[in-house]
C-alpha positions in Angstrom: 1.1 22.4 -4.3 -0.3 20.6 -7.4 -1.8 17.1 -7.4 1.4 16.0 -9.1 3.6 17.2 -6.2 1.1 15.7 -3.7 1.1 12.3 -5.3 4.9 12.1 -5.3 5.1 13.4 -1.7 2.5 10.8 -0.7 4.5 8.0 -2.4 7.7 9.0 -0.5 5.8 9.2 2.9 4.1 5.9 2.4 7.3 4.3 1.4 8.7 5.1 4.8 5.5 3.6 6.3 6.0 0.4 4.3 9.6 0.0 5.4 8.7 0.4 9.0 5.7 -1.9 8.6 8.1 -4.5 7.2 10.4 -4.2 10.2 7.5 -4.5 12.6 5.7 -7.5 11.1 9.0 -9.4 10.4 11.1 -8.4 13.4 9.0 -7.2 16.3 5.8 -9.2 16.3 5.5 -12.9 16.5 2.2 -12.9 14.6 0.4 -10.7 12.1 -2.8 -10.5 14.2 -1.0 -8.7 17.0 0.1 -5.9 14.6 -3.4 -5.8 13.1 -5.0 -5.5 16.5 -3.0 -2.4 17.3 -3.6 -0.9 13.8 -7.3 -1.6 14.2 -7.5 0.2 17.5 -5.6 3.2 16.2 -7.6 3.6 12.9 -10.9 3.1 14.7 -10.0 6.0 17.0 -9.0 8.0 13.9 -12.3 7.3 12.2 -14.5 8.1 15.2 -12.7 11.4 16.0 -12.5 12.6 12.4 -16.1 11.7 11.6 -17.0 14.4 14.2 -14.3 16.9 13.1 -14.9 16.5 9.3 -18.6 15.4 8.8 -20.0 14.5 5.4 -21.0 17.5 3.3 -24.6 18.6 3.6 -26.9 16.9 1.1 -24.4 14.3 -0.1 -25.8 11.5 -2.1 -25.5 8.3 -0.1 -24.6 6.4 -3.2 -21.2 8.2 -3.0 -20.8 7.1 0.6 -21.4 3.5 -0.5 -18.7 4.0 -3.1 -16.3 5.2 -0.3 -17.2 2.1 1.8 -16.6 -0.2 -1.2 -13.3 1.5 -1.9 -12.3 1.1 1.8 -13.2 -2.6 1.8 -11.1 -3.3 -1.3 -8.2 -1.3 0.1 -8.4 -3.1 3.5 -8.2 -6.5 1.7 -5.2 -5.3 -0.2 -3.5 -4.0 3.0 -4.0 -7.4 4.7 -2.3 -9.2 1.8 0.4 -6.5 1.7 1.2 -6.9 5.4 1.3 -10.7 5.1 3.7 -10.3 2.2 5.9 -7.9 4.2 6.0 -10.5 7.0 7.5 -13.2 4.8 9.4 -11.4 2.0 11.7 -8.5 1.7 10.0 -5.1 1.3 11.9 -4.4 -1.9 10.5 -7.5 -3.5 6.8 -7.0 -2.4 6.2 -3.4 -3.0 7.2 -3.3 -6.7 4.8 -6.1 -7.5 1.9 -4.6 -5.5 2.4 -1.2 -7.1 1.9 -2.4 -10.6 -1.8 -1.6 -10.1 -2.0 1.2 -12.7 -1.7 -1.6 -15.2 -5.0 -3.0 -13.8 -6.6 0.5 -14.0 -5.8 0.5 -17.7 -7.3 -2.9 -18.2 -10.4 -2.2 -16.2 -11.0 1.0 -18.2 -10.6 -1.0 -21.4 -13.1 -3.7 -20.4 -15.6 -1.7 -18.3 -15.5 1.7 -19.9 -14.6 0.8 -23.5 -11.5 2.9 -23.5 -9.1 1.9 -26.2 -5.4 1.5 -25.5 -2.6 2.4 -28.0 -0.2 -0.4 -28.8 2.5 1.4 -26.9 0.4 1.1 -23.7 -0.2 -2.6 -24.2 3.6 -2.9 -24.7 4.0 -1.0 -21.4 1.7 -3.5 -19.7 4.0 -6.3 -20.9 7.0 -4.4 -19.5 5.4 -3.9 -16.1 4.5 -7.6 -15.9 8.1 -8.5 -16.9 9.5 -6.3 -14.1 7.1 -7.9 -11.5 8.0 -11.4 -12.6 11.7 -10.6 -12.6 11.5 -9.4 -9.0 9.4 -12.5 -8.0 11.8 -14.9 -9.5 14.9 -13.3 -7.9 14.0 -14.2 -4.3 15.8 -13.8 -1.0 17.8 -16.6 0.6 16.4 -19.7 2.3 15.9 -18.1 5.7 12.5 -17.0 4.5 11.8 -20.3 2.8 8.6 -21.1 4.7 5.2 -19.4 4.4 6.0 -17.2 1.4 2.9 -15.7 -0.2 2.5 -16.8 -3.8 3.1 -14.3 -6.6 -0.6 -14.5 -7.6 -1.7 -13.5 -4.1 0.6 -10.4 -4.1 -0.8 -9.6 -7.6 -4.3 -9.8 -6.2 -3.4 -7.0 -3.8 -2.4 -4.9 -6.8 -5.8 -5.5 -8.4 -7.6 -4.6 -5.1 -5.7 -1.4 -4.9 -6.6 -0.5 -8.4 -10.3 -1.1 -7.8 -10.0 0.9 -4.5 -8.5 3.9 -6.3 -11.1 3.9 -9.1 -14.1 3.6 -6.7 -12.5 6.1 -4.4 -12.2 8.6 -7.2 -16.0 8.2 -7.8 -16.7 8.8 -4.1 -14.5 11.9 -4.1 -16.9 13.6 -6.5 -19.1 14.5 -3.5 -17.1 13.8 -0.4 -13.7 15.2 0.8 -10.4 13.5 1.1 -10.8 13.7 4.9 -14.2 12.0 4.6 -12.7 9.2 2.5 -9.9 8.8 5.1 -12.2 8.4 8.1 -14.6 6.1 6.3 -11.6 4.0 5.4 -10.2 4.1 8.9 -13.6 2.9 10.3 -13.7 0.1 7.8 -10.1 -1.0 8.3 -10.4 -0.6 12.1 -13.6 -2.7 12.2 -12.2 -5.5 10.0 -8.9 -5.7 11.8 -10.5 -5.8 15.2 -13.0 -8.5 14.1 -10.1 -10.6 12.9 -7.6 -10.0 15.7 -9.5 -9.2 18.9 -8.7 -12.3 20.8 -7.5 -13.0 24.4 -4.4 -14.8 23.1 -3.5 -12.0 20.7 -3.7 -9.5 23.6 -1.6 -11.8 25.8 1.0 -12.1 23.0 1.2 -8.3 22.8 1.7 -8.0 26.5 4.5 -10.7 26.3 6.3 -9.0 23.5 10.1 -8.6 24.0 11.1 -5.0 24.0 7.4 -4.1 23.9 7.8 -0.4 24.6 10.0 0.1 21.5 7.7 -2.0 19.3 4.6 0.0 20.4 6.5 3.3 20.0 7.4 2.4 16.4 3.8 1.5 15.7 2.6 4.8 17.2 5.1 6.8 15.2 4.3 5.0 12.0 0.6 5.5 12.4 1.1 9.2 12.9 3.0 9.4 9.6 0.7 7.1 7.6 -2.5 9.2 7.8 -0.5 12.2 6.4 0.5 10.2 3.3 -3.0 8.7 2.9 -4.8 12.0 3.1 -2.4 13.6 0.7 -2.9 10.8 -1.8 -6.7 11.2 -1.6 -6.2 15.0 -2.1 -4.3 14.3 -5.2 -6.8 11.7 -6.4 -9.6 14.2 -6.0 -7.9 16.8 -8.1 -6.1 14.8 -10.8 -7.0 12.1 -13.3 -7.2 8.8 -11.4 -4.9 7.1 -14.0 -2.2 9.7 -13.7 -2.4 10.0 -10.0 -2.1 6.2 -9.6 0.9 6.2 -11.9 2.7 8.8 -9.7 1.7 7.0 -6.6 3.2 3.8 -8.1 6.7 5.4 -7.9 6.6 4.2 -4.3 8.8 1.2 -5.1 11.7 3.5 -6.0 11.5 5.2 -2.6 11.2 1.8 -0.8 14.3 0.5 -2.7 16.2 3.7 -1.8 15.3 3.5 1.9 16.0 -0.2 2.0 19.4 0.3 0.4 20.3 3.0 3.0 19.1 0.8 5.9 21.1 -2.2 4.6 24.2 -0.1 5.1 23.4 1.9 8.2 21.1 -0.5 10.1 21.7 -4.0 8.5 19.4 -5.8 11.0 16.4 -3.5 10.5 15.0 -5.4 7.5 15.2 -8.7 5.8 17.7 -7.9 3.1 19.8 -9.8 0.6 22.6 -7.5 -0.3 24.5 -9.3 -3.2 25.4 -6.9 -6.0 23.7 -9.0 -8.7 20.5 -9.2 -6.7 20.5 -5.5 -6.0 21.2 -4.8 -9.6 18.3 -7.0 -10.7 15.9 -5.3 -8.3 16.9 -1.9 -9.5 16.4 -2.9 -13.1 13.1 -4.6 -12.4 11.8 -1.6 -10.4 12.8 0.8 -13.1 11.0 -1.4 -15.7 7.8 -1.2 -13.6 7.9 2.5 -13.1 8.7 3.1 -16.8 5.9 0.8 -17.9 3.2 2.4 -15.8 4.4 5.8 -16.9 4.1 4.8 -20.6 0.6 3.4 -19.9 -0.7 6.7 -18.8 1.4 9.3 -20.5 1.4 7.9 -24.1 
């Protein structure tokens, strides 16, 4: 398996995770903190166990561990914004905007590293932004009218993911993909528990309607998620960060495909607006985004 195959497989796996996350935070849990508390416990356990099974390489420079921690902090912040977005908006409108982050990778490289972009790549950036704005303007019906995260906040998650990938790539020069995963799991678990570990949150989880099914879905999703994450880190370690991030950003296509299938087979599983015009706009916007990020890196 090449890093190209790995990145595409990771995108497909994590698209499934995003779809299930959207169902859980919008349909199963009354508050985001309940979901975060469960994720925090699971990822903290992952981090503790894997830190023993996959210790850091002998003689590793601690500066690379700090890069891994920094990457994990940025990624955790992005995930919080992403989960909040999935709680209030349809998954097919949130994921395409978040996964414009290769655009930010290109800009960061231009500003910080002095890399020059061809005019075709700047044009591609404009195409990506246009696709993201098109999705943002074509919103779902009024049943999700309250508490919608602003477009700028979702775009911030995209920027945080970009920084996380670049700093993670630096860390992977001396640590393994498993090391980066368990460091990230410890950071995410610690942050989520610090934010969510409250008596009322625990009481809300205990009082969940159909609690067994909700917890079962969380458990299944968090078995799938680490597979996709580790595969993405494996690809990031072996391929150029810009190209890997571009391939990972194909996730919106998989999300849209899965959401379309679920809208037919399980219409109550997700928030979904199924009008033909709206679906057509989302498909066009998603294709714009993927085409734009591909041009940025492959020109």
